[in-house]
Steps between C-alpha positions, in 0.01 A plus 500: 500500500198365303147507625482127567808510725367808680165329542670183622717695744197691627310176555801350677533808721128487582537135589790574733309788657204269563733237644670749730163654593368155580800430724456835673132427558585152625770638729265764634237237557753284683621798703142588585436141603816496711407834655150374572645188662744707702225737611280205586790354696550829680129523573500149644811578703345823624182314590705240687684775685169663590376168635816461704461853633138434587587177680812633673432603861576850614849454638561733793788737453815377672592701808796550726473293820523804728229678297263209565581495872460878524159470338398246765617742769289781349189283476520399867572858607186616319296227671619616843401858406153377402466320832574818695235692307209259552276432797302224330567169671444284191731723297769478768478121503529484120801734498679307775441174312658650187790655694581168668479307173719749313762517775513122537552443126750785476707367790499148358618619158782701654612209718484245218645706213622852572682464832706190404604664171602825671679315781706298249576793269608734779650230722282661766505380860302775668240679287306195372505308832367814674222535243409133546472548878276803440281279282457259790373784723278618215343154475428503876323835467299370202392195701352729767262675258436262208146362509417696818196727525593870519350549847617841608797710606727209591463348155561838336812536715631166375448607139680826576798310645502268198491800266789675677705179504445446127602860429822452694578176315418649161719805565801280574443286193448787259779722634765235563433157351347596166772747394775251589320223313471717188871584516591130514539262206151359555277478193214704644271434202541123531445527873191709430364232269548236771328721757204574271454132416520388864259771608242376248532150645461615860202724422332209319563269797342743744194549280418129486 
């Protein structure tokens, strides 16, 4: 092969190398641009998600209906214990006010949501009606102490009777009704959501 042909072939090869190199550079530039756009897109998406997270309210964790009702029982029980330990009149009045409010809301939620659901699911004709009658007596006891000044031993005795009656009612619910409700086909989480929502409404109404 003569020098001119070799030179021409070398020049041609150099030209092709430049052409291919140019394409590679262009491709890399395009890939870099695409990557930059994608990263920018991801950054915007991440920022949007962060905004959503920042704006989203703290959703309370869903709970089983009986777990919510048991928690109410525990709160009221603790309030009764506090009452027994104090001799301060103002403190007693505050505790009784909270006890009456909590029991009233709790009873209303059970009567509106929990009891009808349990009665239908279990085809019950005894347990729920009995609990409803106990609620009526409970409301009578609440009426005797709600808004009344804690004026001595007689008032303390009424709170003691109310406490013992609540304990009896709670024991029957937690040992009999709740286990049967959980064994039924009731969606306890959905029922819990209804109870939590209704409780928020009733608490808000009482605070107005």
